[in-house]
C-alpha positions in Angstrom: 22.7 -34.2 -86.0 19.4 -36.0 -85.9 16.8 -34.8 -83.3 14.5 -37.9 -84.1 14.3 -40.4 -81.2 14.8 -44.0 -81.9 11.9 -46.2 -81.0 12.6 -49.4 -79.1 11.3 -52.3 -81.3 10.4 -55.7 -80.0 10.5 -58.9 -81.9 7.5 -61.2 -81.2 6.9 -64.5 -82.9 3.2 -65.1 -84.2 1.4 -67.9 -82.2 -0.6 -68.7 -85.3 1.8 -68.8 -88.3 5.2 -68.5 -86.4 6.5 -65.5 -88.4 8.7 -63.1 -86.4 7.3 -59.7 -86.3 8.8 -56.4 -85.1 6.6 -53.9 -83.1 7.4 -50.7 -81.5 7.6 -51.4 -77.8 4.9 -48.7 -76.9 2.4 -50.5 -79.3 2.6 -53.8 -77.6 -0.6 -53.0 -75.6 -2.5 -51.8 -78.9 -3.4 -55.4 -79.9 -1.0 -55.6 -82.9 -1.5 -58.1 -85.5 0.8 -60.4 -87.6 2.1 -58.9 -90.6 1.9 -62.4 -92.4 -1.3 -63.9 -91.1 -3.2 -60.9 -89.8 -4.1 -62.7 -86.6 -3.6 -61.3 -83.0 0.1 -61.1 -82.3 -0.3 -61.2 -78.5 -3.2 -63.2 -77.0 -4.1 -63.2 -73.4 -3.9 -67.2 -73.4 -1.4 -69.7 -73.8 -0.5 -71.2 -77.1 0.9 -74.8 -78.1 4.5 -75.4 -79.3 5.7 -78.4 -81.1 9.2 -79.6 -82.4 8.4 -77.8 -85.7 8.0 -74.3 -84.1 9.6 -74.2 -80.5 13.1 -73.0 -81.5 11.6 -70.0 -83.5 9.8 -68.8 -80.3 12.6 -69.4 -78.2 15.4 -67.8 -80.3 13.5 -65.0 -82.2 11.4 -63.3 -79.6 12.6 -60.4 -77.4 9.7 -61.1 -74.9 10.4 -64.0 -72.2 8.8 -67.2 -73.1 7.4 -69.5 -70.3 6.7 -73.0 -71.4 4.3 -75.3 -69.4 5.5 -79.0 -70.2 2.2 -81.0 -69.4 0.0 -83.9 -70.1 -3.7 -84.4 -70.4 -3.8 -87.3 -67.8 -1.9 -85.2 -65.1 -3.9 -84.0 -62.1 -1.6 -81.3 -61.1 -1.4 -80.2 -64.6 -5.1 -79.9 -64.9 -5.2 -78.0 -61.6 -2.5 -75.5 -63.1 -4.6 -74.8 -66.2 -6.7 -71.8 -64.8 -3.5 -70.5 -63.0 -1.5 -70.6 -66.3 -4.3 -69.1 -68.2 -4.8 -66.2 -65.7 -1.0 -65.6 -65.8 -1.1 -65.4 -69.7 -3.9 -62.9 -69.4 -2.0 -60.8 -66.6 1.4 -60.8 -68.5 0.2 -60.7 -72.1 2.5 -57.8 -73.2 5.3 -58.7 -71.0 5.8 -62.3 -71.4 4.6 -65.2 -73.8 3.1 -68.2 -72.1 3.2 -71.5 -74.2 2.5 -75.2 -73.6 4.1 -78.5 -74.7 2.0 -81.6 -74.5 4.7 -84.1 -73.5 2.5 -87.0 -74.7 2.4 -85.4 -78.2 5.8 -84.2 -78.1 8.0 -86.7 -76.2 11.0 -85.6 -78.1 10.8 -82.1 -76.6 10.3 -83.4 -73.2 13.5 -85.4 -73.6 15.5 -82.6 -75.2 14.5 -80.3 -72.3 15.2 -83.0 -69.5 11.5 -82.9 -68.3 11.3 -85.6 -65.5 8.1 -84.6 -63.9 5.1 -82.7 -65.0 4.0 -80.1 -64.8 7.3 -78.3 -65.3 7.7 -74.8 -66.3 10.7 -73.3 -68.1 11.4 -69.7 -68.7 13.6 -68.7 -71.6 15.1 -65.1 -72.3 17.4 -64.1 -74.9 17.3 -67.7 -76.4 18.5 -69.5 -73.3 16.8 -71.1 -70.2 17.0 -68.8 -67.3 14.6 -70.5 -64.8 12.7 -73.8 -64.1 10.2 -75.0 -61.4 8.1 -78.1 -61.3 4.8 -78.9 -59.5 1.4 -77.1 -59.2 1.0 -73.7 -57.2 -1.5 -71.3 -56.6 -1.9 -68.0 -58.8 -0.1 -65.9 -56.4 3.0 -67.9 -56.1 3.0 -68.7 -59.7 2.7 -65.1 -60.9 5.4 -64.0 -58.3 7.8 -66.7 -59.8 7.2 -65.8 -63.3 7.6 -61.8 -62.5 10.8 -62.5 -60.6 12.3 -64.3 -63.4 11.2 -62.3 -66.5 9.1 -59.1 -65.8 
């Protein structure tokens, strides 16, 4: 009979090279690096997604993924930038925050049925679990994200 305790392992996709990494859950706060590109695996800021890499992040991560569908000309999107960045820093080891520029990725906007921006979509275990649209303050946005994925 084995006395060793099994360590929970979390899959996290690198925001730089998009390689799936396996990290012991208790080491997520220790600034893990990607086994492929050696860049930080978890960063306290949102990262960009494209058609080429979005599915890997949705399907291969054990951490909830929050995606901000936005455009550079959108006033409410601009007002959400500091809120979204602070949320990414606050939840760095508990959720991943990414962005999709709908002007550069119109196919993704169509695929996910984005009708207004900013729209925020949360994915967990490979499927959409929550969605909201419109700008909000930091407290309200953090509460929404935490209620859905932390």
